[in-house]
C-alpha positions in Angstrom: 7.7 23.1 -32.4 4.7 23.2 -35.1 5.1 22.0 -38.5 4.1 25.5 -39.5 7.1 27.1 -37.6 9.4 24.3 -39.4 8.0 25.0 -42.9 8.1 28.8 -42.6 11.6 29.0 -41.3 11.1 30.6 -37.9 12.7 27.6 -36.3 15.6 28.2 -38.3 15.7 31.6 -38.0 15.6 31.6 -34.2 18.2 28.9 -33.7 20.8 30.8 -36.4 20.2 34.1 -34.6 19.4 33.8 -31.0 21.3 30.7 -30.1 24.6 32.2 -31.3 24.1 35.3 -29.7 23.5 33.6 -26.4 26.2 31.4 -27.0 28.7 34.2 -27.5 27.7 36.1 -24.2 28.1 33.2 -22.3 31.5 32.5 -23.6 32.5 36.2 -22.7 30.9 36.1 -19.3 33.1 33.0 -18.8 36.1 35.2 -18.9 35.3 37.1 -15.9 37.9 36.7 -13.2 35.7 37.3 -10.2 33.7 34.0 -9.7 30.9 35.3 -7.5 30.3 38.0 -10.3 30.5 35.6 -13.0 28.2 33.0 -11.3 25.6 36.2 -11.0 26.1 37.2 -14.4 25.5 33.7 -15.5 22.4 33.5 -13.8 21.0 36.6 -15.3 21.9 35.6 -19.0 20.0 32.4 -18.2 17.1 33.9 -16.9 17.2 36.7 -19.9 17.4 33.6 -22.2 14.0 32.1 -20.4 12.6 35.7 -21.6 13.8 35.3 -25.2 12.7 32.1 -25.2 9.0 33.4 -24.0 9.1 35.7 -26.6 10.0 34.3 -29.8 9.7 30.4 -29.4 8.4 29.2 -32.7 5.5 27.1 -31.0 4.3 29.6 -28.4 6.3 33.1 -28.1 4.4 36.2 -27.1 5.7 37.7 -30.6 6.7 34.4 -32.3 5.3 35.7 -35.7 7.8 38.5 -35.7 10.8 36.1 -35.0 12.3 36.9 -38.7 12.2 40.8 -37.9 15.3 40.3 -35.2 18.7 39.2 -36.6 22.0 38.3 -34.3 22.7 41.8 -33.5 19.1 42.4 -32.3 18.9 39.2 -30.1 22.4 40.2 -29.0 21.0 43.7 -28.0 17.8 42.1 -26.3 20.0 39.9 -24.2 22.1 42.8 -22.9 18.7 44.7 -22.1 17.5 42.0 -20.2 20.6 41.7 -18.2 21.1 45.1 -17.5 17.5 45.6 -16.5 18.7 42.5 -14.1 21.4 44.5 -12.8 19.5 47.5 -12.5 17.0 45.8 -10.1 20.1 44.5 -8.3 21.0 48.2 -7.9 17.4 49.4 -7.2 16.6 47.1 -4.6 19.3 45.0 -3.1 22.9 46.1 -3.6 24.4 49.1 -5.1 28.1 48.2 -5.0 27.8 44.7 -6.2 25.3 45.9 -9.0 27.9 48.8 -10.1 30.6 45.7 -10.0 28.3 43.6 -12.3 27.3 46.0 -14.7 31.1 47.1 -15.2 32.1 43.4 -15.7 29.3 42.6 -17.9 30.2 45.6 -20.4 34.2 44.9 -19.9 33.0 41.0 -21.0 31.1 41.6 -23.8 33.1 44.4 -25.0 30.4 46.4 -26.2 31.0 49.3 -24.0 29.5 52.3 -25.8 26.0 50.3 -26.9 25.6 48.9 -23.3 26.4 52.1 -21.6 23.9 53.7 -23.8 21.2 51.1 -23.0 22.3 51.1 -19.2 21.4 54.9 -19.3 18.1 54.5 -20.7 17.0 51.6 -18.4 18.7 52.7 -15.4 17.3 56.2 -15.2 13.9 55.3 -14.4 13.3 54.5 -10.4 10.1 52.7 -11.2 10.3 48.9 -12.5 7.5 49.3 -14.8 9.1 52.5 -16.6 12.4 50.6 -17.0 10.4 47.5 -18.7 8.7 49.9 -21.3 11.9 51.1 -22.3 13.2 47.5 -23.3 9.6 47.0 -25.1 9.8 50.2 -26.7 13.5 49.2 -28.3 12.0 45.4 -29.0 9.0 46.8 -30.6 10.8 49.2 -32.8 12.2 46.4 -34.9 8.8 44.8 -35.7 5.5 46.3 -36.9 2.0 45.6 -36.1 2.6 44.6 -32.3 -0.2 44.7 -30.4 -1.2 46.0 -26.8 -2.0 42.4 -25.8 1.7 41.5 -26.6 3.0 44.5 -24.7 1.1 43.5 -21.5 2.1 39.9 -21.7 5.8 41.2 -22.3 5.7 43.7 -19.2 4.2 40.4 -17.2 7.1 38.4 -18.7 9.7 40.7 -17.6 8.5 41.2 -14.1 8.3 37.7 -13.8 12.2 37.3 -14.9 13.0 40.2 -12.2 11.1 37.9 -9.9 13.0 34.8 -10.7 16.2 36.1 -10.3 15.3 37.8 -6.9 14.3 34.0 -5.7 17.3 32.7 -7.2 19.6 35.7 -5.7 17.9 35.0 -2.3 16.0 38.3 -2.1 12.8 39.7 -3.9 13.7 42.3 -6.5 
């Protein structure tokens, strides 16, 4: 972390908004009764956290300069979108039945049914991974001004990588 990030409050903002959102979601996932689904959802949310860190880390995040454009609610939505993206990948490339169970349990656990259903419908309607990633980028970019094509391209690569990481952990390529 740089001294500039500390002085301008980026670190504090990140830690008081992103971290509580993550901790809340993890706590809610831990209430899942089905251990297999709970384990997979925890893997997904931890991979989503890696994505949030790569986006907003005050030292070297892709859009670190925009971290203050996002509040706790926005970070919550980003975690949800990235997790739903990973579930959608499972549905598209591996196991439809398991993905449906994961989606339903995730939505139930975090108790944001209408919000997640809308996000799911927006992400899952596309068959191509790149189109699904663009939906997520659009939502993230709508909260901050001045994001560049280079940042968008970096984001696209990052989320592709998250999907690959989950595929590797899951035991298959997504």
